[in-house]
N, C-alpha and C positions, 0 to 999 in steps of 0.2 A: 504493500502500500504508500508506503513512504518512499520506495522508487516509482511509482507512478507519477504520487502529488510532484517529485523534483521533475520528472519527466513533463509535467504537465506544464508547469510552472514557467520551465527553461523554452518550450514551444510557444506558449500563451504570450510570456516574455518580445520573443521575438515577432511573431505575428501583430502585436499591438502597436511593434516598432514599427513593421511593414504600411500597416493601412494610416496611421500619421503620417508617416512620413509622403506615403502617396497623397495624401490629403493638402499637404506641403508643397511637396516638388515633383506630383507626380511620377513617371516613373523612372525619373532619376534618385527620386527622393527615396521612391522604393528599395533602389537597389542600395542606397548608401544605408538607409536606416535598416535593412537586413546584416548589412556588412558589420553595424553600430553592434546590432544584436548578437550576430555572432560572436564577436572578439568579447562581448559583456555575460556570456553561459558561458564561455572556455572559460575567463578570469575568476567569474563568480564560483566555478566548479571546482578548481584549482586552490583559489587562492584566496576565496572571499573570509577564510579564517582568519590569516594574516592581517587584511585589511582593516577586520574588526579589532582583534587585538593592539593592533596600531593604534589604532583610533583612541582606545583605552588606554593609550601609555602601558600597557601588561608586560612584566618584567617576570619571566622564566626563574621557575625556580629549582635549587642543585638535588642532589637525591639524599642531601644530609638533611632538610629540613625535615622539623615533626610532620609536618600534611602527608609529606609523601608517604610515611610508615603509616599514618590511618589510610592513604587512599589505597596500595596495597593489598592492607586488609579487607578491606571491604570491595574492591575488586577480585580478590580471592574467591569472595563468598559469593560475588554477583557473577563469576565464571569472564569476567573480561579482562583484556589486556589494559595495561597499566596507562591513563590518557596524560599528558604534559599538564605541571600545574604551574600556573602563573598568579602573580598577586597584581592588585590596582591598586596605587597608592592614591586612596581616599578616603574620608571618612565616616560616606556615608557606608551602607552595611549591603551588600547585595553582590549576585554571582550570576555568571552565565558558563554555557558549554557551549563549544564549535567545534568546528570540522567537518570534512568530507564522509568517513566512515570508522569504528572504533580503531582501527590501526593508525589513524590519522588524528586523535580529540584531543582537545584541549580541554582544562576548566581551569574557570577562573574565580578569583574571590578579593574583594575590595578590601583595604587593612580594617575599613571600620566593620565588617563582617565577624573580623575572627576578636576585635577588639568587643565587639556588640554580644556575643554571642558564647556560652560554652562549650567545653567539648564539646561535648553528644550531641548538641544541636548545630553543632559545625559537622559532623560527622553524616549525620542525616541530610544536611543540604547538599554535603559532597555525593551522597546515595541520590539526591534526586538527582542532580544533573550525570549521577552515569544512567539515570535510568533513560534520560535523552540521548546519550550516547548509544546502551542499547534498541532505544527503538529507531535509530537512526534520527531522531528530530532533528539532532545537530545540523544532518546535510540540507534538509527543506530548510529548518530554518537561517541557515545563513544563504540558503540563494534567496528566499524570501526576503533577506536584509538586502541583499545586492538590486532584487525585485524592484523591490519599494524605491529604493536610490533610483535605481533607473527612471521610474515614473515620472517622479520627482524633474529628472533633465527633460524627461520628454516634454512636462508641460510646458518647462521653461524654452524647448526647443519649439513647440508647435505655437506657445506666445511668439517670440523672435519672427518665426517666420511669418504668422500674422498681423506683425506689424509691417513687417519690410517686404510682402507676398503683394499679388494684383491685389483688385479690389473686390474680385472673386471671393479672396481668399479671406478678406477682411468681412465682408457680410456672409458667410458661411456659418449660419448657426449650429451645424454641427460639432466644428470646430470649437465653436465657443463653450459649449457644453463638456466638450470633454475635455478641453482646459478645466473648466471652472467644477465641475463636477463629477464625473463622471472617474477619470485618471486617480483622482487621490482617493476616492472613495474605493475606490478597487484597489488600491495600498491596504485602507483599510481592511476592507473585505480580506484579504489574505492574510495579512497579519492575526485576525479573528480566528478562520476556520485552521489556522494552524495551532496557535497558541492557548486558546481554552480547554479544548481535549485533553490535548499530548498536557498540559500541566497534571490535570488530576491523574494521568495515567504514571506521570513521574512520582507524582506524591505516594502514590499506591507501593509505588515499585522501593522507594527508600522504605518506606516501612514495613517491604516482607525483607529487607535486611537490617535494618534499625529499629527502635521505638518511636512508633506512631505521634507519640507525645512529645518526643524531643522533638520531630519536624516539626507539628502543630505550634509549640511554644517559639519556634525560630522563626515561622513566619508570621507572627504577631509580632515580635520587638522588630524586626525589618519591616513591617507594613508601617508601622507607629514612624519609624526613624526615615524613612521612605513619603511618608505625607509630609514633612515639616523641612524636607530637605531634599537636593536630586543627587544623582551621581554626575560628575563632569564628565563634558563633551556628548552626553545622553542626547539622542534621537529617536524620531517618531519610529526610522527606519529599522532600527534595532532595537527599538522597546520590548518586542514580541519575546527576545533571547532572554531575558533576566530573570530570576524565579520570581521576584516582584517586580511589578512596572514601576521604574524609577521617576513615572508623572504620578504615580499614587496621587497625592496630593493636588495635584491640577484636577483628577477625576473627582475628589471628595468634593473639593471648591465646585465641578462645575459637574452639575445633573445630566444634563445629557451627553455629555462626553462619556457616562458611563455606558451609555448605551452600545457605545465602538471598543472599546475598551479589550485591550488583547489576551487579558488574564480573566481567570474567574476572580469575584470577590475572597477575599483572603475568610469571610467566614462560610465560606461554602467547602472551602477546600479544608480550611478547620474542623466542620462538621465530620464531613466525610472520613477526616483521620481518628476523630473521637469514635466514629463508628468501626472503623478498624482495630482500635482499639480496643474496644469493649466485645468483641467477638474472638482477638488474639489474645492471651494471657501469657505466652510465652516469649515474649520479646525478649532479648537480651540485649543491655545498652553499651558496644563495645566500644566507645570512643576512648573515656579514658585507661580501658588497659592497652588499648593503641598507641596512645601518646609515652605511656610509663614500660610499655614490654619493652 
């Protein structure tokens, strides 16, 4: 299913570029747009993770860091390869995973997360991100981030073409509608379709290898912090990748934006985790022994 989603997004990106390229520049515009879309698809598949990590100035950890020992234990329990670990110097607690497959995955945590959560809660967050790795959400999410960015570029491209084009292009209502409504809305729908259901599944995966109460507590702490501050360099194109939306404060302030939020509400996620906890009494808290052993 995730492979199908990825192929769908890459083809959709190409078709969208070709259609708008044709509206702006006719046959030659379609050819140029096709070449741009082809290059973006190639780049997004192989390099989107590097671009995202660079955007947030993520620094790779070496194998001597205590987080590596914790993640190794969790990966062994989950039957996954060890991803690369990154730290983002940011006081706002948050985390995300990226990469194109489990063999080329990366998990990034902010310094604020390590300072805000206890060891068990950190382990639960890492397990959540490993859930995204296991289900190949990282590939779809990374490409969707580039896709959303491409839509923004496309909107500017269309606007520039409409301003400099002939009168027919300027008066074309389809071009105006696509610019003002359809393309930005498409980016939001893409992110919503990816993130909401996948967050629940990643939460469930975390609960299967750690204590669901730890993840529930972590989500509540992260929600509280992100309601008052925002991760540096955060943008709408990559918001769906974080465990908690970096725009949580904006969503709370604007009720209408809740309709288009990329994440399920923290209350919904905590309720599901509490339900898992009630039905499973044999969970163990692995994090402290991972740090201390």
